[in-house]
C-alpha positions in Angstrom: 0.0 0.0 0.0 1.4 3.5 -0.8 2.8 5.5 2.1 0.1 8.2 1.8 -2.7 5.7 1.9 -1.1 4.1 5.0 -1.1 7.4 6.8 -4.7 8.1 5.9 -5.8 4.7 7.2 -3.8 5.2 10.4 -5.4 8.6 10.9 -8.9 7.2 10.4 -8.2 4.4 12.9 -7.1 6.9 15.5 -10.2 9.1 15.0 -12.4 6.0 15.2 -10.8 4.7 18.3 -11.3 8.1 19.9 -15.0 8.0 19.2 -15.3 4.4 20.4 -13.6 5.2 23.7 -15.5 8.5 24.2 -12.3 10.5 24.1 -12.1 14.1 23.1 -9.4 14.7 20.5 -7.6 18.1 20.6 -7.7 19.8 17.2 -5.2 22.6 16.7 -6.9 26.0 16.2 -7.0 27.3 12.7 -5.0 30.5 12.4 -6.7 33.6 11.0 -5.9 35.9 8.1 -6.7 39.6 8.1 -8.0 40.2 4.6 -9.5 43.7 4.8 -10.1 46.8 7.0 -10.3 45.8 10.7 -10.2 42.1 10.0 -12.3 39.4 8.3 -15.7 40.9 9.1 -14.5 44.5 9.6 -15.4 44.3 13.3 -11.9 44.8 14.9 -12.0 41.4 16.6 -9.1 39.0 16.6 -10.2 35.4 17.1 -7.0 33.3 17.3 -5.9 31.4 20.4 -2.3 30.7 21.4 -1.5 34.4 21.9 0.9 35.7 24.6 -0.4 37.1 27.9 2.4 39.6 28.3 5.2 40.8 26.1 8.7 39.4 26.4 10.9 41.2 28.9 13.4 42.0 26.1 10.6 43.6 24.1 9.2 42.9 20.7 11.5 41.7 17.9 10.6 41.7 14.2 10.6 38.4 12.4 11.3 40.5 9.2 11.3 44.1 8.2 11.1 45.4 4.6 11.7 49.0 3.4 8.6 50.7 2.0 7.5 54.2 1.1 4.9 56.6 2.6 1.2 55.9 3.3 -1.5 55.6 5.9 -3.0 52.4 4.5 -3.0 49.4 6.7 -1.6 46.0 5.6 -3.8 43.0 4.9 -3.0 39.3 5.0 -4.4 36.5 3.0 -3.3 33.0 1.8 0.3 33.4 2.9 0.8 36.9 1.5 0.9 40.4 2.9 -0.4 43.3 0.7 0.3 47.0 1.4 0.2 50.2 -0.6 2.6 53.2 -0.6 3.7 56.3 -2.5 6.9 58.0 -3.5 7.2 61.6 -4.8 8.8 62.4 -8.0 11.3 65.1 -7.3 11.9 68.1 -9.5 8.3 69.0 -10.2 6.2 71.9 -8.8 3.1 69.8 -8.5 3.0 67.0 -6.0 3.6 64.2 -8.5 4.5 60.7 -7.6 3.8 57.0 -8.0 1.4 54.9 -5.9 2.3 51.2 -5.5 0.9 48.0 -4.2 3.3 45.3 -2.9 2.7 41.6 -2.4 5.1 40.1 0.2 5.6 36.6 1.4 4.0 36.4 4.8 6.8 34.1 6.3 9.9 35.8 4.9 8.9 39.4 3.8 10.2 38.7 0.3 8.6 40.9 -2.4 6.7 38.7 -4.7 5.3 41.3 -7.0 4.6 45.1 -7.2 2.4 47.3 -9.4 2.7 51.1 -9.7 0.7 53.9 -11.3 1.3 57.7 -11.7 -0.7 60.1 -9.5 -0.9 63.8 -8.8 -1.4 64.7 -5.1 -1.6 68.5 -5.7 -5.3 68.6 -4.6 -4.6 67.0 -1.2 -3.8 68.9 1.9 0.0 69.2 1.6 0.6 68.2 5.2 -1.0 64.8 4.5 0.1 64.2 0.9 2.3 61.2 1.8 0.5 58.2 0.4 -2.6 56.0 0.1 -5.1 56.0 3.0 -7.5 53.1 2.0 -6.7 49.6 3.3 -6.9 47.0 0.5 -9.3 44.1 0.5 -8.7 40.5 -0.6 -11.5 38.3 -1.9 -10.5 34.9 -3.0 -7.9 35.3 -5.7 -8.5 39.0 -6.2 -7.0 42.1 -4.5 -8.9 45.4 -4.5 -7.0 48.7 -4.0 -8.1 52.3 -3.7 -5.6 55.1 -4.1 -5.5 58.5 -2.4 -6.8 60.3 -5.5 -9.4 57.8 -6.6 -7.8 55.0 -8.6 -9.8 51.9 -7.8 -8.0 48.7 -9.1 -8.7 45.0 -9.1 -5.7 42.8 -9.4 -4.9 39.1 -9.5 -3.6 38.4 -6.0 -1.2 35.8 -7.3 0.5 37.8 -10.0 -0.4 41.5 -9.6 -1.9 41.6 -13.1 -4.6 44.2 -13.4 -8.1 42.8 -14.0 -10.0 46.1 -14.2 -9.7 49.6 -12.9 -11.9 52.7 -12.4 -10.7 56.3 -12.1 -13.1 58.1 -9.8 -12.0 61.5 -11.1 -11.7 60.8 -14.9 -14.6 58.3 -15.2 -16.8 59.4 -12.3 -16.2 63.2 -12.3 -15.5 63.0 -8.6 -13.8 65.8 -6.7 -10.7 65.1 -4.7 -11.3 66.2 -1.1 -8.4 67.6 0.9 -7.7 64.3 2.7 -8.3 62.2 -0.3 -10.1 58.9 -0.9 -9.9 56.9 2.3 -12.8 54.3 2.2 -11.6 50.7 2.0 -13.2 48.4 -0.6 -16.1 46.2 0.6 -16.9 43.0 -1.2 -20.4 41.7 -0.8 -21.4 38.7 -2.9 -20.6 39.6 -6.5 -20.4 43.3 -5.7 -17.5 45.6 -4.9 -18.9 48.5 -2.9 -16.9 51.7 -2.7 -17.4 55.3 -1.7 -16.2 57.3 -4.7 -18.2 60.6 -4.8 -19.1 60.2 -8.5 -21.4 62.7 -10.3 -24.3 62.5 -10.6 -25.7 60.8 -7.5 -22.8 58.4 -7.1 -21.4 59.1 -3.6 -21.4 55.3 -3.2 -21.2 52.9 -6.1 -21.4 49.1 -6.5 -19.4 47.4 -9.2 -19.4 43.9 -10.6 -16.4 42.6 -8.7 -15.3 40.4 -11.6 -15.6 43.0 -14.5 -15.7 46.4 -12.9 -19.0 47.2 -14.6 -21.2 49.6 -12.7 -24.2 47.9 -11.0 -25.7 50.8 -9.1 -25.0 54.2 -7.7 -26.7 56.0 -4.8 -26.7 59.2 -2.7 -26.2 62.8 -4.0 -22.7 64.0 -4.4 -23.6 67.7 -3.8 -21.6 67.5 -0.6 -18.2 66.0 0.4 -18.1 62.2 0.3 -16.4 61.9 3.7 -13.7 59.6 4.9 -15.5 56.7 6.5 -16.0 53.0 5.8 -19.1 51.3 4.4 -20.4 48.6 6.7 -23.1 45.9 6.2 -25.2 44.7 9.2 -28.2 42.3 9.0 -30.9 44.0 11.1 -34.7 44.6 10.7 -35.0 41.4 8.7 -32.7 42.7 5.9 -29.1 43.4 5.1 -28.4 47.1 5.6 -25.4 48.9 4.0 -24.5 51.8 6.4 -23.0 54.8 4.7 -22.0 57.6 7.1 -21.3 60.8 5.0 -21.0 64.5 6.0 -24.8 65.2 5.8 -26.3 62.1 7.3 -26.2 58.5 8.4 -27.8 56.4 5.6 -29.0 52.8 5.3 -29.1 51.3 1.8 -30.1 48.0 0.3 -26.6 46.6 -0.7 -28.2 44.8 -3.7 -29.7 47.8 -5.3 -28.5 51.0 -3.6 -32.1 51.9 -2.6 -32.2 54.1 0.5 -34.0 52.5 3.5 -33.6 55.5 5.9 -31.5 58.5 6.6 -30.7 60.3 9.9 -29.5 63.9 9.4 -26.2 64.6 11.2 -23.8 67.1 9.7 -20.1 66.7 10.2 -17.8 69.7 10.0 -15.0 69.6 7.4 -16.4 66.3 6.1 -14.6 64.3 8.9 -16.6 61.1 9.0 -13.5 59.1 9.9 -14.4 56.5 12.6 -16.0 53.3 11.6 -19.7 52.6 12.6 -19.9 49.9 15.3 -22.8 47.8 16.5 -23.7 45.9 19.7 -27.0 44.0 19.4 -29.5 46.4 17.8 -27.5 49.6 18.7 -25.4 51.5 16.2 -22.7 54.0 17.3 -21.0 56.8 15.5 -18.5 59.4 16.8 -17.1 62.6 15.3 -14.5 65.2 16.2 -16.7 68.4 16.7 -20.2 67.2 17.6 -19.5 64.1 19.7 -21.4 60.8 19.3 -24.7 59.5 18.0 -26.4 56.3 19.1 -29.2 54.7 17.1 -31.3 51.6 17.6 -32.4 49.3 14.8 -36.0 48.3 14.6 -36.2 44.5 15.1 -38.7 43.9 12.2 -38.3 46.7 9.6 -35.3 48.5 8.1 -35.8 51.5 10.3 -34.0 53.2 13.3 -34.8 55.4 16.2 -32.4 57.9 17.8 -31.4 57.1 21.4 -29.2 60.2 21.9 -26.7 62.5 20.3 -23.9 64.7 21.7 -24.7 68.4 22.3 -21.2 69.8 22.5 -19.8 71.8 19.4 -16.2 72.0 20.5 -13.0 70.0 20.1 -11.3 71.3 23.3 -11.1 68.6 26.1 -12.5 70.9 28.8 -15.6 71.6 26.6 -16.4 68.1 25.4 -18.9 66.3 27.6 -18.9 62.9 25.9 -16.8 61.3 23.2 -15.4 63.3 20.2 -13.4 60.7 18.3 -11.6 61.5 15.1 -9.4 58.6 14.1 -10.0 56.0 16.8 -13.1 53.8 16.2 -14.9 53.5 19.5 -16.0 50.4 21.4 -19.7 49.8 22.2 -19.9 46.9 24.7 -23.0 46.3 26.8 -23.8 49.3 28.9 -20.5 51.1 28.3 -18.7 53.0 25.5 -15.0 53.4 25.3 -13.0 55.6 23.0 -10.2 58.1 22.4 -11.4 61.7 22.4 -10.3 64.8 20.5 -7.0 65.3 22.3 -6.1 61.7 23.1 -8.1 61.3 26.3 -9.4 57.8 26.7 -13.0 58.0 28.0 -15.6 55.6 29.3 -19.2 56.6 28.8 -22.6 55.4 30.0 -24.2 53.9 26.9 -27.6 54.8 28.1 -27.2 58.5 27.7 -23.6 59.2 26.6 -22.6 60.7 30.0 -18.9 60.4 31.0 -18.0 57.8 33.6 -14.2 58.3 33.6 -11.2 59.6 31.7 -7.5 58.5 31.5 -4.5 60.1 29.9 -2.3 57.0 30.1 -3.0 55.1 26.9 -1.9 57.4 24.1 -0.5 60.8 23.1 -2.2 63.7 24.7 -2.5 66.1 21.8 -4.8 67.2 19.0 -6.0 64.1 17.0 -4.3 61.7 19.5 -5.3 58.3 18.4 -5.1 54.5 18.9 -6.3 51.4 17.1 -8.1 49.0 19.4 -8.6 45.3 18.5 -10.5 42.9 20.8 -8.9 39.6 21.7 -11.1 37.6 24.2 -11.6 39.7 27.3 -8.7 42.1 26.5 -7.7 44.5 23.9 -4.6 45.0 21.8 -4.0 48.7 21.3 -1.6 50.2 18.9 -1.3 53.9 19.9 0.0 56.7 17.6 3.3 56.8 19.4 4.0 53.3 18.0 3.4 51.4 21.2 1.5 48.1 21.4 -0.5 47.8 24.6 -2.5 44.9 26.1 -5.4 46.4 28.1 -8.8 45.9 29.6 -11.6 48.4 29.8 -14.5 48.4 32.2 -17.0 50.8 33.8 -14.4 51.3 36.5 -11.6 52.5 34.2 -8.6 51.6 32.2 -6.3 48.6 33.2 -3.0 48.4 31.4 -1.6 44.9 31.4 1.6 45.4 29.4 3.2 47.8 26.8 6.1 47.5 24.4 7.4 49.5 21.4 6.1 48.1 18.2 7.2 50.6 15.5 8.6 54.1 15.2 6.2 56.9 14.5 7.5 58.6 11.3 4.6 60.7 10.1 4.0 64.4 11.0 0.6 64.9 12.6 0.2 68.2 10.7 -1.4 71.4 11.9 -2.7 71.6 15.4 -3.0 75.0 17.0 -2.5 74.0 20.6 -0.8 71.1 22.5 1.9 69.0 20.9 1.9 70.9 17.6 3.1 68.7 14.7 4.0 65.6 16.6 5.5 62.5 15.0 2.8 59.8 14.9 1.9 56.5 13.4 -1.7 56.5 12.0 -1.8 53.1 10.3 -4.0 50.3 11.5 -1.9 47.1 11.9 -3.0 43.6 10.8 -3.3 40.7 13.3 -2.9 37.4 11.5 -1.5 33.9 12.2 -0.4 34.8 15.7 1.6 37.8 14.4 1.1 41.6 14.2 2.1 43.3 10.9 2.6 47.1 11.2 4.0 49.7 8.9 5.1 53.3 8.9 6.5 55.6 6.2 9.8 53.7 6.1 9.2 50.0 6.7 6.7 47.2 7.2 7.4 44.6 9.9 6.1 41.3 11.2 6.3 40.5 14.9 5.3 37.3 16.6 2.6 37.4 19.4 2.5 33.7 19.9 2.7 32.4 23.5 
């Protein structure tokens, strides 16, 4: 009998014996990829086991590190590969000309497998932040979807980097480039690729055939900024609802057709719809820099919502904000409590019933304008990558913030830009890391690294 068949028969015999004897066989946990923004289902939850409880005394050491160029876009991991986008300026031109690029790296070694580049003009962007792509790529099967900072949407073969189709939001969609660029990450839903593109007319959000790039539907007027948020799909009220938070309102759409189910007016100054909508049960939470937070409740039977409460403050200053005024940090909604990083880096706990503040801490991240952190849940604790480049293991409760451990993950290499008060123009890291296969993968404007978090 061939050796392979012998091994198969032996394995079957062992499993059968276990069943006969009533034994429980231990099956190794399947490791997880991180194929899109905030993980497999965009929830910011890391499911793997076998993760360390505390960091090594000698600190975190990279398994590999690879030089890259500038960008805010987070890495993604799928099928043994890491994908990341970056940008490099072409010197000697008055305009901010350069080349955006997507890289495919071997997950185990960091070796560059392939790269694809295209020319871009960043002159329309706020110059302080014209350093590279913002949108995190998405992997669906054998296809990689990438959105550049000035609206180049591209589908590529994940294996080879060959372009399958592309869409230029400005040239083909007549979209305007907002000062912070195109930031929404591609969302795959069935045979659709959903993307916020700001196309004219009435194409703030569009759905494309993910295989061909053909337009399937478009929705929402583009007579206002498209914003900087992420499309999310939740099944509530008996249907799937595509949530689009843009600078005039929170909207719910039918993801199959683009039909609007409902809209809740909520204007956002400077178009800064940055944090990702989060749910807990039937509640849906949003938070913005100037006007605080908004909590909605889904109807259990129909695609409708009711407003539970919204913040009343109209300031960014810490002493004048009564609730949570997040800019970059997506908040946490967990039972009767909300946790989040406020306008100047203050970590706050709120009573979810009315948005009132329970406590505040200045220990977790930088205390300065637009202070931020990326919080990912793992079991009953959270892995927090703050904008100083630290990786923190923490717990949050109604009683306060508990820091379990902290280590330096990556150097902050990006200027925070204008900020009229405390910590003007600090060096920060504003890129969401990927947690995959018991490792964390992080990048700055100079390198991308892979660090083991296995126990």
